C-alpha positions in Angstrom: -17.2 13.4 3.5 -19.3 16.8 2.9 -20.4 17.6 -0.2 -19.3 21.3 -1.9 -20.8 23.2 -4.0 -18.9 26.5 -3.6 -15.6 25.2 -3.9 -13.5 22.4 -5.2 -11.9 20.3 -2.7 -8.3 19.4 -2.8 -6.4 15.9 -1.4 -3.5 14.3 -3.0 -2.6 11.2 -4.8 -2.5 9.0 -1.2 1.0 8.2 -0.9 3.3 10.6 1.1 7.8 10.4 1.7 8.7 8.5 4.9 10.8 9.5 7.2 14.5 8.2 7.4 13.7 6.5 10.7 10.3 5.0 9.3 12.2 3.7 6.1 14.9 2.0 8.2 12.4 0.5 9.5 10.4 -0.2 6.8 13.6 -1.7 5.3 14.8 -3.8 7.6 11.3 -6.0 7.8 11.5 -6.2 3.8 14.9 -8.0 4.1 13.2 -10.2 6.8 15.2 -8.9 10.0 13.6 -9.0 13.4 12.2 -5.3 13.9 11.6 -4.2 18.3 7.0 -4.0 17.4 7.1 -1.4 20.8 9.9 0.9 18.3 7.7 -0.4 14.8 4.4 1.2 16.3 6.3 4.1 17.8 7.4 5.2 14.7 4.8 4.4 12.5 2.9 6.8 15.1 5.0 9.5 14.8 5.3 9.7 10.8 1.4 9.7 10.4 0.9 12.1 13.0 4.0 14.2 10.9 2.2 13.9 7.8 -1.2 14.6 9.2 0.0 18.1 10.6 2.0 18.5 7.2 -1.2 17.8 4.7 -3.0 20.4 7.4 -0.2 23.1 7.0 -0.8 22.6 2.9 -4.8 23.4 3.4 -5.9 20.0 2.1 -9.5 19.2 2.5 -9.2 15.4 2.1 -6.8 13.7 3.7 -5.1 10.3 4.7 -2.6 8.4 6.6 -0.1 9.1 3.9 0.7 5.5 3.2 3.1 5.1 6.4 3.2 1.6 7.4 3.4 0.6 4.2 6.2 -0.2 2.5 4.5 1.0 -0.9 1.1 1.0 -2.4 0.6 -2.5 -4.2 4.1 -4.1 -2.1 2.1 -4.3 1.0 -1.0 -6.7 0.4 1.9 -9.9 -0.1 2.0 -9.4 3.8 -2.0 -9.0 4.1 -3.1 -12.5 1.7 -2.5 -15.9 2.9 -1.3 -19.1 -0.3 1.8 -17.0 -1.1 5.5 -19.0 -1.2 8.6 -17.6 -2.0 9.7 -15.3 -5.1 10.0 -15.5 -8.6 12.1 -13.7 -10.6 10.1 -10.6 -12.1 10.0 -9.8 -16.1 12.2 -6.9 -16.5 12.0 -3.4 -19.2 14.7 -4.6 -22.4 16.7 -1.5 -21.4 17.1 -2.8 -17.6 18.6 -6.5 -18.9 20.8 -5.0 -21.7 22.7 -1.5 -19.3 22.9 -3.3 -16.3 24.6 -0.7 -14.6 22.6 1.2 -14.9 19.4 -0.9 -13.6 21.9 -1.2 -10.6 22.4 2.4 -9.6 18.6 3.6 -11.1 16.9 1.1 -7.9 19.7 1.0 -5.5 17.6 3.2 -2.8 14.7 1.1 -3.7 13.1 -0.6 -0.8 11.9 -3.5 -2.5 13.9 -5.6 -4.7 12.0 -5.0 -8.1 13.9 -8.2 -9.6 11.6 -10.9 -7.8 8.0 -11.3 -7.1 6.2 -13.0 -4.6 4.5 -16.2 -5.8 1.0 -17.0 -5.1 1.1 -21.1 -4.9 -1.9 -22.1 -2.8 -6.0 -21.0 -2.6 -5.7 -17.1 -1.6 -6.8 -15.8 1.9 -6.9 -12.7 3.6 -4.5 -12.3 6.8 -4.5 -9.0 6.9 -7.1 -7.9 9.3 -4.9 -6.8 12.3 -2.8 -5.0 10.9 -5.7 -3.0 8.7 -7.7 -2.2 12.0 -4.7 -1.1 13.4 -3.8 1.2 10.4 -7.6 2.9 10.3 -7.6 2.8 14.1 -4.1 5.0 14.4 -5.0 6.9 11.8 -8.5 8.6 13.5 -6.5 8.4 16.7 -3.4 10.7 15.5 -6.6 12.5 13.7 -9.0 13.2 16.8 -5.7 14.8 18.5 -4.7 16.7 16.0 -7.3 19.2 16.6 -7.1 20.0 13.3 -10.1 19.8 11.3 -10.7 18.5 7.5 -13.4 18.0 5.1 -13.1 14.7 4.9 -10.8 11.5 4.9 -9.5 8.7 2.4 -8.0 5.4 2.6 -5.7 3.6 -0.2 -6.4 0.0 -0.7 -4.6 -2.1 -3.9 -6.7 -3.0 -6.6 -6.7 -6.7 -6.9 -5.5 -6.2 -10.7 -2.9 -4.1 -9.2 -2.5 -6.5 -6.7 -2.5 -9.4 -9.4 0.1 -7.7 -11.3 2.5 -8.2 -7.8 2.3 -11.5 -7.3 2.9 -14.3 -9.5 -0.1 -16.8 -10.1 0.8 -20.5 -9.5 -2.3 -21.7 -8.1 -4.9 -20.5 -10.6 -5.9 -22.0 -14.2 -6.5 -18.7 -15.2 -5.5 -14.9 -15.0 -9.5 -14.3 -14.5 -9.9 -16.6 -11.6 -6.4 -15.3 -9.8 -7.5 -11.8 -9.9 -11.6 -12.6 -8.9 -9.9 -14.5 -6.0 -7.1 -11.8 -4.7 -10.5 -9.3 -4.9 -12.5 -12.0 -2.7 -10.2 -11.4 -0.2 -9.4 -8.2 -0.3 -13.0 -7.4 -0.2 -12.6 -7.5 3.7 -10.0 -4.8 3.5 -12.0 -2.0 1.1 -15.1 -3.2 3.9 -12.7 -2.2 6.9 -11.9 1.3 4.9 -15.6 1.9 4.0 -16.8 1.1 7.7 -15.0 3.3 9.4 -16.1 6.6 7.4 -13.2 6.8 4.8 -13.5 6.8 1.4 -11.8 4.0 -0.1 -9.7 5.1 -2.8 -8.6 1.5 -5.1 -5.3 2.2 -6.6 -5.0 1.0 -10.1 -2.0 1.9 -12.2 -2.2 -1.7 -13.5 -5.1 -0.4 -16.0 -2.3 1.6 -18.0 1.1 -0.4 -17.0 -0.2 -4.3 -17.9 -1.2 -6.0 -20.9 -4.6 -7.5 -20.4 -5.1 -10.9 -20.3 -7.7 -13.8 -20.5 
């Protein structure tokens, strides 16, 4: 990425809206339904092409793929980690437990099921290299085809803590061991992003949103 001292470079948080067609396929995948891979590739590619163009139109300097192939900024990790088996009930906020009708209305359109969490039942491993490489290569192929010029690129990844907050630990003796095992596994993804030339952005909202545990 180019260093600039004459002005502040513009970018955005990372995730951008998905197209209705892509959302439909993402929802089917999350529900465990079969999705035609050719249709998936074509739809995800078209959505990524669109967000690249819209970032250029908005005048952004540092751009990404809008996380188009991912169901969310954090939930995607369950599809890139080994050792996960089944789902467990997720803790709910008190007001959602007390007002179930509101909860059903508020989350009716969500792609992911917020009432459950994937459980880690065996030692964690990284199984997402192929998916990560495809996501990265598609982004740069479309950048080259777009003829747009940007100051730099970035790609996001869930931090180890965010991934730990997304999953249920049933395989490690402590939360610390759990987080470090996730870090060891996700290191491969982080290195893929760094090696691509993009700035690696680690999304870590759990630093504020989750309680501290030993």
